N, C-alpha and C positions, 0 to 999 in steps of 0.2 A: 502612476503606474509606469513600469518600464516600457521603453519604446520597443525593444526586441523581446521576443519570447524568451523566458528563462530556460537554461539547460537543466532539465530535471531527469534524474535517474531514481527510480523507485525499486528498492530491494523488497520484494513481496513473496508471500507464500502462495502457492497455487490456489488453495482453498483456505481462507481464514477470514473471520469477521473483521479483524483489524485491517488486514490487507485490502479487503473489499471496501472498507471505509475510505482508504486512501484513493482507490480507483474511482469511487463515487465522487470525490472532490475533483479529480482530474476530469471526469465526464461533466460535472456540473459547470465547470468553468471552461470546458473544451480546451484543456491544456495539453499540448504535445509533451510526451515524456517517453523515456526508455524504461521498460519494465524488465527487471532481472529476477527471474523466478529462482529463489534460493532452495526450493525443494527439488525441482527438475534438474538444476545445475549446481552441484556442491561447490564449484569454483566461485559462483556468485555469492554463496554464503561466506566463503573464506574472504572474498573481496570486501563484502559488507562488514565483516568483523574487523578486518584490518583498518578500514576507513573510519568506522564508528567507535572502535575500541571496546566493543561489547557485543554479545551474541543475540540480543533481542531484536525482533522485527515487528512491524515494518520500519525500515530506515529510508529516508528520502534525502537525496542530495540535490540542492538547488543552487545553481551557479557556484559550485565548489563548496558550499556550506552544508555539512552533514547534520541532519536532524534525526538522531537515533531514537528508536523505540517510540514512534509517534503515531497518533491516531489521525484519522481524516479530519476530525474536528480541530485538533491541535495544528495540523498542517494548514488548514484554511485560515485559522487565526494568525499563525506566523506569517503567512504570505500576505495577508491584508496589512498587518502591522508593519511589515517590511516593504510595502509599496508595490508588491507584485500583482495584487488583485484589488479590485474594488468590491466591497461587500455586496453580496447578492441575497435577496430574500427568497430566491428560488429554492425549492426543496431538493435535496440530494436524492438520487434514486435508490439509495441503500443506506442503512444506518452508518453513521460516520464515527461512532464511538462505542463499539460493542465487540465483544469476543464472539467466537463461534458458539452456537447453541450446543447443548449436551448431545442432541441428536446428530448434529454435524460431526462432533468429535467421535461419537460411536461409529458412524458410517466410515469415517476416515480410518479408524482403528481396524475396521473390517476390510479395508482396502477398497471401499466404494467411494465414488465421487458424490458429494452432497448434491441432492436434487436431481440425480441422474440414475438411470437404470444400468449403468455400466459397472462392472466389477473386474478388477485386475486379478489375473490368475498367475501365480508364480510358476 
């Protein structure tokens, strides 16, 4: 395992099953990271696309190595394989390899936050 904590930047969507899977791995291993919300800030989406060479998220950059279109499960496996983490049997607090549910997609299409009673009004 690396002596110093890796520099991690995660390009994530505000509400997304895949993005939440990446966050769950960060929480599981208590990893410090910078989150760049590509929905709230289009400049972060542009930055992600320039660095990764493609438009799909989540993308996670670890010590300068871009991991494009990656799930939490894939991120955990890559970090263990590359010596950043020791495997843990602890359960993640959210699914690490799943998309949003149909209900979450429908709520987002209506402008609602999944799991919340908040609705954005134009």
